[in-house]
N, C-alpha and C positions, 0 to 999 in steps of 0.2 A: 358717562358721566352727563346728569340731568343739564334742563335750562336752567336751571337756578343758581345750578353749579355753575355755571358756564357764565352767566352773565356775572355771578360775582368774582367771578378769576378774572375777567377783561374790567371789571369796574374798578379792583385794584389794582390795577394796573394804571385804568385811564384815573384814576383818585389820588394813588398813592402819595408822598412829597417825593422827592427827586430823589432823598439819601436812603430813602427805603426799597429804591426800583434801582439803583449801580448802588456797588459799592463802590471803596473804597482800591481794594485788588481792582477794578476794571478801569478805576482812572490812575492807580499806576501801570499799568498797562499798555492804555493810549500814549501814557506820556513817554514809557520804553519805544515804543513803538513810532512816537515818532522820533525819536533820537538818533533811534537806527535806521528812519524811516520803510521800516518795515510791513508794506502794503497786506503782505500774506496774514501779517498779528493781525493788524488794524478789520481787517475784513473778517478771520475768524469770530475776531468778537463784538464784531456788526452781526455776523452769522446766528454766534449766542443769541445773544437779546432779542435777531430774530425767533428762532428757533422753541423762546421761553414765552413769543407773543403767539408763535403756532399752535404752542400746547395749551394754553387757557383760552383759544379759538374754538377749538377740538373742531376742527373743520371748516369754521365758516371761513371765509374769505377777507385775505387780509390785503393791506399795501404794499401791496413787492414793486418796488423802486426796479425801475429796469438797468439795463446795464451803463448808464450814464448817468443817470441820477446819486447810482447805488458809488460808483465811481467819484462825481463830487464831493458827496459825500466824504469819502475815501482819501478825497484830495484835500479837503476841507483841512479834515483834521490831522496831515501831515505836513501839511506846507511849513507849518511852524506852529513853536510849543503854546501853547495856553495855558491860560489859568486851571486852576481844580473846579470851580465856579462853572466855568465856562462849559467844560470836556462834560459834569454832572449833569451843565443845561442841553447840553445835546444830544448826550446820550437818553437822557430822560425822553425827552423831546421826540426821536427817533423812535423810538418806544410805542411809544402813547401813537405817534402817528401810527404804526405800523398796525396799530389795535383800534382804533379806530372804526376803519370800514368792519372789522367785525361786530365790530360793539352796537353799531346804528342796525347794525343786521340784527344780532339777536335781540336789541332791544323793539324793532317792531315784532318782529317773530314773536317774543315774549308777550306784547301789548296783545296780537293778536288772539292770543291764547288764555287773555285776562289773568295773569302774573303783575302786570306792570302798570301803577293807578299813574307816577307822575314822572317825571326829573326834576331834577332838584338842580340849579347852580347857584351858588353862594360866593355871594364874593369876600375875602379874604384879610387883606391886606388895604391901609390905609391911602393908597396911591395907583389902585386898580385901574386899565389903562381903561380906555373910551370903547374899545372892541370888544372885553368883557362883560363892560357894563350894560351891554346891548344884550348880552348873552345873559346875563343874571333875572331870576328870579323859576317861578314853578312851568314847567312848559309839558302838556301834553304832548306821548313821546315817538307819537310820526315827525309833531313841530319842530320836537326839540332835533328831530335831524337832518328836516330844512332847512333851518338854520342856523347850524351849525354848535348847538350845546357842548357835544361833545370835544370838542376843537382846542384844541389848547396851544400858547407859544411856550419860548422859554421863556422863563423865570414867571411863568403864570403860577398861584400859586391859590387859583377859586379851588371850594370845591363841587365835585359836581358827583352826584347818585341818584339812583331809585329811591324811586317810595314803591312799595309791592302793595298792592290791594289785598287787604286781610279780609281772615275767614267773614267778621260782621260783613262788610261789603258784599264779600260774594253771597253771603246771604239775604244779602238785599237786593241781590237785582231775581 
């Protein structure tokens, strides 16, 4: 996987809608595990999400939760039944959190190579929260990492994407 393919694979995770990241089968698997209080099934599901991010990251470091953090995620999901939307938000947020450090690293690396021009965060909803409003705009790739532009929260609908350096811009340099 070349640098641009890796960026695009990670960007897809960071910017896809929750429904594109998390399938109905995954939500059903969580609900089944909740009914049976099946920690193993829940762990396998979170492991599959992590494996998806690992493949997209292509060797870049990921946010690997320690045993206590992972256990808290499992416990929160298993302690009670949650709505489909809550499960969807939680799983999508978990996948994005896994991918965020790799996205920051690969975008900084690509900026060093002259592939990335800027990172853009656009607000999509009418009631965008203050945290997202602070991060909306056009960012230098390094500043985007420092100020948490790649960060997401459950229910976040911001669009975050990369503007690549074009062939014309390369010729100007």
